[in-house]
Structures are given as structure tokens and as C-alpha cells.
C-alpha positions, 0 to 999 in steps of 0.5 A: 466595409471591407473596402474602407478597411483595405483603404485604411490599411493601405494608407497606414502602410504608406504613411509612416509615423515621424518616429518610425522613419528614425528608429535608429535614433533610439539607440543613439539617444540612449548612448548619448544619455548614458555618456552624459550620465557617466560624465556628470557622475564621474566629474568630481573624481577626475579633478586634480588630486591634492598632493603633499606639495599643495598642502605645504604650499597652503601652509606656507601661505598661512605662515606668510599671511599671519600677523605673527612674529616671523622670527619664530618661523625662521628658527622652526627647526630648532624648536622642533629639535628642542621638542623632540629632545625634551619629549624623550 
């Protein structure tokens, strides 16, 4: 029985498991998973910010695509002045 036990222990020490030889992969795999998680969670906040110029360009596109009379928009400053004058 002792001889069988010694032989089994000798075989076990010589035979390494598939993961035993590559234990250094555990921290590397964990770091890779963490980096992937950070990228996936942070991606929406890294996009381009909407600026005032972008919003104005969108409004200009709305004006150009509208079927309204464009003469109203050519006198827009006058109508704004008129609104401010009568609001006081």
C-alpha cells in the first residue's frame, strides 16, 4: 500500500495540470477582463460632446428643411426686437 502511495505521489509531482503551468495567466486574464469592463462602461461618456454650435446647426437645418415662408426668417432680428420692445 505504501509503495502504491509513493508511486501515486511521484506521478502527481511529475505530472502538472494544464492550468498549473500557466498560473501567470490568471492575473493577466483578470486585468484584461477589467480593462474590457472599463471600456464598455465608459464608452458612452467618451463620445463627442454636443456644443452650442452643433445645436445651432441643427436648428439651421430645421429652418432650411421647413416648408415655411423663408422671408419670415430673413427678418428674424426685427421680430425679436419687436417682441422685446412690446414685452417691456
